[in-house]
C-alpha positions as CSV (number, residue, x, y, z in Angstrom):
1,X,3.9,24.3,-2.5
2,X,1.4,22.2,-0.5
3,X,1.8,18.8,-2.1
4,X,-1.2,16.5,-1.8
5,X,-0.4,14.4,-4.9
6,X,0.8,11.4,-2.9
7,X,2.3,10.3,0.4
8,X,5.3,9.2,-1.6
9,X,6.5,12.8,-1.8
10,X,7.6,12.8,1.9
11,X,11.2,13.7,2.7
12,X,13.3,12.4,5.5
13,X,13.2,14.4,8.7
14,X,16.3,15.6,10.4
15,X,16.1,12.7,12.9
16,X,15.7,10.2,10.1
17,X,18.6,11.6,8.2
18,X,20.7,11.4,11.3
19,X,19.8,7.7,11.7
20,X,20.8,7.2,8.0
21,X,24.2,8.9,8.6
22,X,24.9,6.6,11.6
23,X,23.9,3.4,9.9
24,X,26.3,0.5,9.9
25,X,26.5,-1.1,6.4
26,X,27.7,-4.2,4.6
27,X,26.9,-6.2,1.5
28,X,23.2,-7.1,1.7
29,X,23.4,-9.7,-1.1
30,X,25.8,-11.5,1.0
31,X,23.5,-11.0,4.0
32,X,26.1,-8.9,5.7
33,X,24.4,-5.5,6.1
34,X,23.7,-5.3,9.8
35,X,21.2,-2.5,9.5
36,X,19.2,-4.3,6.8
37,X,19.3,-7.4,8.9
38,X,18.0,-5.4,11.9
39,X,15.2,-3.9,9.9
40,X,14.1,-7.3,8.5
41,X,14.2,-8.8,12.0
42,X,12.3,-5.9,13.6
43,X,9.6,-6.0,11.0
44,X,9.2,-9.8,11.2
45,X,8.9,-9.6,15.0
46,X,6.4,-6.8,14.7
47,X,4.1,-9.0,12.7
48,X,5.0,-12.2,14.5
49,X,6.2,-13.7,11.2
50,X,9.4,-15.7,10.7
51,X,11.2,-13.5,8.2
52,X,11.2,-10.4,6.0
53,X,13.0,-9.1,2.9
54,X,14.0,-5.5,2.2
55,X,13.3,-4.4,-1.4
56,X,13.4,-1.1,-3.3
57,X,9.7,-0.7,-3.9
58,X,6.2,-2.0,-3.1
59,X,5.7,-3.0,-6.7
60,X,8.7,-5.3,-6.4
61,X,7.6,-6.9,-3.1
62,X,4.1,-7.6,-4.6
63,X,5.6,-9.0,-7.8
64,X,8.0,-11.2,-5.9
65,X,5.2,-12.5,-3.8
66,X,3.1,-13.3,-6.9
67,X,6.1,-15.1,-8.5
68,X,6.9,-17.2,-5.4
69,X,3.3,-18.2,-4.9
70,X,2.4,-19.2,-8.4
71,X,3.5,-21.1,-11.5
72,X,3.0,-20.0,-15.1
73,X,-0.6,-20.4,-16.2
74,X,-2.0,-20.0,-12.7
75,X,-4.7,-17.4,-11.9
76,X,-4.7,-14.6,-9.4
77,X,-7.9,-13.3,-7.9
78,X,-8.1,-9.6,-6.8
79,X,-10.4,-6.6,-6.8
80,X,-10.6,-4.7,-10.0
81,X,-9.1,-1.6,-8.3
82,X,-6.1,-3.5,-7.0
83,X,-2.7,-1.9,-7.3
84,X,-1.2,-5.2,-8.5
85,X,-3.5,-5.0,-11.5
86,X,-3.9,-1.3,-12.1
87,X,-0.5,0.2,-11.4
88,X,2.3,-2.4,-11.7
89,X,2.9,-2.3,-15.5
90,X,1.3,-5.7,-16.3
91,X,3.9,-7.3,-14.1
92,X,1.6,-10.3,-13.3
93,X,1.8,-11.3,-17.0
94,X,5.4,-10.3,-17.6
95,X,7.0,-11.7,-14.5
96,X,4.8,-14.6,-13.6
97,X,2.9,-15.5,-16.8
98,X,-0.3,-15.7,-14.8
99,X,-3.9,-14.6,-15.7
100,X,-6.1,-12.5,-13.4
101,X,-9.7,-12.8,-12.3
102,X,-11.1,-9.4,-11.3
103,X,-13.9,-8.9,-8.7
104,X,-16.0,-5.8,-8.4
105,X,-15.8,-5.1,-4.7
106,X,-16.9,-2.3,-2.4
107,X,-14.4,0.6,-2.6
108,X,-11.6,-1.9,-3.4
109,X,-12.7,-4.5,-0.8
110,X,-14.1,-8.0,-1.5
111,X,-15.8,-10.5,0.7
112,X,-15.5,-14.3,1.3
113,X,-18.6,-15.1,-0.7
114,X,-17.2,-13.3,-3.7
115,X,-13.9,-15.1,-3.3
116,X,-15.6,-18.5,-3.1
117,X,-17.7,-17.8,-6.2
118,X,-14.6,-16.9,-8.3
119,X,-12.4,-19.9,-7.6
120,X,-12.1,-22.1,-10.7
121,X,-13.0,-25.8,-10.6
122,X,-9.7,-27.6,-10.3
123,X,-11.0,-30.4,-12.5
124,X,-12.0,-28.1,-15.4
125,X,-9.0,-28.2,-17.8
126,X,-10.4,-25.2,-19.6
127,X,-9.7,-23.0,-16.7
128,X,-6.5,-21.8,-15.1
129,X,-5.8,-23.0,-11.6
130,X,-6.9,-20.4,-9.0
131,X,-3.7,-20.2,-6.9
132,X,-3.4,-16.8,-5.2
133,X,-5.8,-14.2,-3.7
134,X,-4.4,-10.7,-3.3
135,X,-6.1,-8.1,-1.0
136,X,-5.2,-4.5,-0.6
137,X,-5.5,-2.7,2.8
138,X,-5.9,0.2,2.7
139,X,-7.3,0.4,-0.8
140,X,-5.7,3.3,-2.8
141,X,-8.4,3.6,-5.5
142,X,-11.0,2.9,-2.8
143,X,-10.2,6.2,-1.2
144,X,-8.1,4.7,1.6
145,X,-10.8,2.3,2.7
146,X,-10.1,-0.4,5.3
147,X,-11.3,-3.9,5.7
148,X,-13.0,-5.2,8.8
149,X,-10.7,-7.8,10.3
150,X,-13.5,-10.3,10.6
151,X,-13.7,-10.2,6.8
152,X,-10.1,-11.4,6.6
153,X,-10.9,-14.3,8.9
154,X,-13.8,-15.4,6.7
155,X,-11.7,-15.0,3.5
156,X,-8.8,-17.0,5.0
157,X,-11.2,-19.9,5.7
158,X,-12.3,-19.9,2.1
159,X,-8.6,-19.8,1.0
160,X,-7.6,-22.7,3.3
161,X,-10.5,-24.8,2.1
162,X,-9.5,-24.2,-1.5
163,X,-5.7,-24.4,-1.3
164,X,-5.5,-20.7,-2.2
165,X,-2.5,-18.6,-1.0
166,X,-3.4,-15.3,0.6
167,X,-1.2,-12.2,0.0
168,X,-1.8,-8.7,1.4
169,X,-0.7,-5.6,-0.5
170,X,-0.3,-3.5,2.6
171,X,1.3,-0.4,1.1
172,X,-0.6,1.6,3.6
173,X,-1.4,-1.1,6.1
174,X,-0.3,0.9,9.1
175,X,-2.9,3.5,8.2
176,X,-5.6,0.7,8.5
177,X,-4.0,-0.6,11.7
178,X,-4.1,2.8,13.4
179,X,-7.6,3.6,12.1
180,X,-9.1,0.3,13.2
181,X,-7.0,0.0,16.4
182,X,-5.6,-3.3,15.3
183,X,-2.2,-4.9,15.7
184,X,0.4,-6.0,13.2
185,X,0.5,-9.5,14.8
186,X,-3.2,-10.0,13.9
187,X,-2.2,-9.8,10.2
188,X,0.8,-12.1,10.7
189,X,-1.6,-14.9,11.8
190,X,-3.8,-14.6,8.7
191,X,-1.7,-13.9,5.6
192,X,0.8,-16.2,3.8
193,X,2.7,-13.0,2.7
194,X,2.5,-9.3,3.4
195,X,4.0,-6.4,1.6
196,X,4.4,-3.1,3.5
197,X,5.7,0.2,2.2
198,X,8.1,2.3,4.2
199,X,8.1,5.2,1.7
200,X,4.5,6.4,2.0
201,X,2.9,7.6,5.2
202,X,5.8,6.3,7.3
203,X,8.1,8.8,5.6
204,X,11.1,6.9,4.5
205,X,12.7,7.9,1.2
206,X,12.7,4.4,-0.3
207,X,11.9,0.8,0.4
208,X,9.4,-1.8,1.1
209,X,9.3,-5.1,3.0
210,X,8.0,-8.5,2.1
211,X,7.1,-10.8,5.0
212,X,6.5,-14.5,5.2
213,X,7.8,-17.8,6.6
214,X,11.5,-18.6,6.2
215,X,11.0,-20.9,3.2
216,X,9.0,-18.3,1.4
217,X,11.5,-15.5,2.1
218,X,14.4,-17.7,0.9
219,X,12.6,-18.2,-2.4
220,X,11.8,-14.5,-2.5
221,X,15.4,-13.6,-2.0
222,X,16.3,-15.5,-5.1
223,X,13.5,-13.9,-7.1
224,X,14.6,-10.4,-5.8
225,X,18.0,-11.1,-7.3
226,X,16.5,-12.2,-10.6
227,X,14.4,-9.0,-10.7
228,X,17.5,-6.9,-10.2
229,X,16.6,-5.9,-6.6
230,X,19.7,-7.2,-4.9
231,X,21.3,-4.2,-3.1
232,X,24.7,-3.8,-1.6
233,X,25.4,-1.3,1.2
234,X,21.7,-0.8,1.6
235,X,21.8,-0.1,5.4
236,X,21.8,3.6,4.7
237,X,18.3,3.5,3.4
238,X,17.3,0.6,5.7
239,X,18.1,2.8,8.6
240,X,15.4,5.2,7.4
241,X,12.9,2.4,7.3
242,X,13.8,1.2,10.7
243,X,13.4,4.7,12.1
244,X,10.0,5.0,10.3
245,X,8.7,1.8,11.9
246,X,10.0,2.8,15.4
247,X,8.8,6.4,15.3
248,X,6.2,7.2,12.6
249,X,3.3,4.7,13.0
250,X,1.3,6.4,15.7
251,X,1.5,9.8,14.0
252,X,-0.6,8.5,11.1
253,X,-3.7,9.4,13.1
254,X,-2.7,13.1,12.5
255,X,-3.0,12.5,8.7
256,X,-6.4,10.9,9.2
257,X,-7.6,13.9,11.2
258,X,-6.3,16.3,8.6
259,X,-8.1,14.4,5.8
260,X,-11.4,14.6,7.7
261,X,-11.0,18.4,8.1
262,X,-10.4,18.9,4.3
263,X,-13.2,16.4,3.4
264,X,-15.7,18.4,5.6
265,X,-14.8,21.6,3.7
266,X,-15.2,19.9,0.3
267,X,-18.7,18.6,1.2
268,X,-19.9,22.2,1.5
269,X,-19.1,23.0,-2.1
270,X,-21.7,22.6,-4.8
271,X,-19.2,21.6,-7.5
272,X,-18.2,18.6,-5.4
273,X,-20.7,16.0,-6.4
274,X,-19.4,12.9,-4.5
275,X,-16.7,12.1,-2.0
276,X,-15.7,8.5,-1.3
277,X,-15.9,7.6,2.4
278,X,-12.8,9.1,4.1
279,X,-11.4,6.7,6.6
280,X,-7.6,7.2,6.5
281,X,-5.3,9.7,4.7
282,X,-6.8,9.6,1.2
283,X,-9.6,11.8,-0.2
284,X,-11.1,11.0,-3.6
285,X,-13.8,13.3,-4.8
286,X,-15.7,14.1,-8.0
287,X,-16.3,17.5,-9.5
288,X,-18.9,18.9,-11.8
289,X,-20.5,22.2,-12.9
290,X,-17.8,24.8,-13.3
291,X,-14.8,22.5,-12.9
292,X,-13.3,19.5,-14.6
293,X,-10.6,17.8,-12.5
294,X,-8.0,19.3,-14.8
295,X,-9.4,22.8,-14.3
296,X,-9.7,22.6,-10.5
297,X,-6.1,21.2,-10.3
298,X,-4.9,24.2,-12.3
299,X,-6.8,26.6,-9.9
300,X,-5.2,24.9,-6.9
301,X,-1.8,25.1,-8.6
302,X,-2.1,28.8,-9.0
303,X,-2.6,28.9,-5.2
304,X,0.4,26.8,-4.5
305,X,-1.4,23.5,-3.9
306,X,-0.6,20.3,-5.9
307,X,-3.3,17.7,-6.4
308,X,-3.7,14.6,-8.7
309,X,-6.4,13.9,-11.2
310,X,-7.2,10.1,-11.3
311,X,-10.1,10.6,-13.9
312,X,-11.7,13.3,-15.9
313,X,-13.9,14.2,-13.0
314,X,-12.0,12.7,-10.0
315,X,-9.3,14.2,-7.9
316,X,-7.2,12.6,-5.2
317,X,-5.7,14.3,-2.2
318,X,-3.3,12.4,0.1
319,X,-2.3,13.6,3.5
320,X,1.2,12.8,4.9
321,X,3.8,14.0,7.4
322,X,4.9,16.8,5.0
323,X,1.5,18.4,5.4
324,X,1.3,20.6,8.6
325,X,-1.8,21.8,10.4
326,X,-1.1,25.3,9.0
327,X,-1.1,23.9,5.4
328,X,-4.4,22.2,6.1
329,X,-5.9,25.4,7.4
330,X,-4.6,27.3,4.3
331,X,-6.1,24.6,2.0
332,X,-9.5,24.8,3.7
333,X,-9.6,28.6,3.4
334,X,-9.0,28.3,-0.3
335,X,-11.7,25.7,-0.7
336,X,-14.1,27.9,1.0
337,X,-13.4,30.7,-1.5
338,X,-13.8,28.6,-4.6
């Protein structure tokens, strides 16, 4: 099967598995796993940030960040398509007892003016305290869209003026960095905390990293323990993440190229009524006429292609290292026949 459902379906390569087999391990809760420590130090240096924390998932790193940055009753500002709001099981309410203010952005991206307009008056006791702004780059529901870095600078200025912490859900951040020709250190200078996934386009089987200053990560380590995320001989999986950061970032451009090829083929079909702008490795398109999303997915499945319906008329395809050029060509040939 050609699996476009998500970039979370990737499997470790032979080289990554070898790195996992060779990993030195210890008890990470005691801070004694050398491979976990190496991964955290490597990631922190990559972003020019003081420290990092290895966790099982991106949901956990996001939720830990929210917990550390806020107090019960505070408010978090984010785009209405944000993963922290849409796909983390109500964790903001359950874990941090915070409320959320949603902004209708542009393909999952918001601007400094919108942020400023949605910060509550600190002297109005009727309103929760606006404490944290969370941005997502790339935006999953925005079709893999990327911010312009100048927008981050402008947003950071608003946050600084209003005592607002700034968190980045960077599950697919390296896709944005490659597409925009940016550097990780640029992000380290702007955000109070950053979450990055190792288990998506980078191809590791599990794991995410939370980055911040030493005091933030010390608090985050305690919250990770409370959330049940303390791991023991985690170096085996940390080795996969380290290999991913050292070897799999630049190859993301291949996924972006493959996405463009498939999107071009889809634009030629009359039953495809709209495609969100394709910038990175995600294609979100709408169908009409002879297909619902469910019907088209069933047709694709009969031809050994797996896709994902995100709405009654919307389908998402995600490119990743498990998709070869030959698979892309086969997919395009099928699209042309539909």
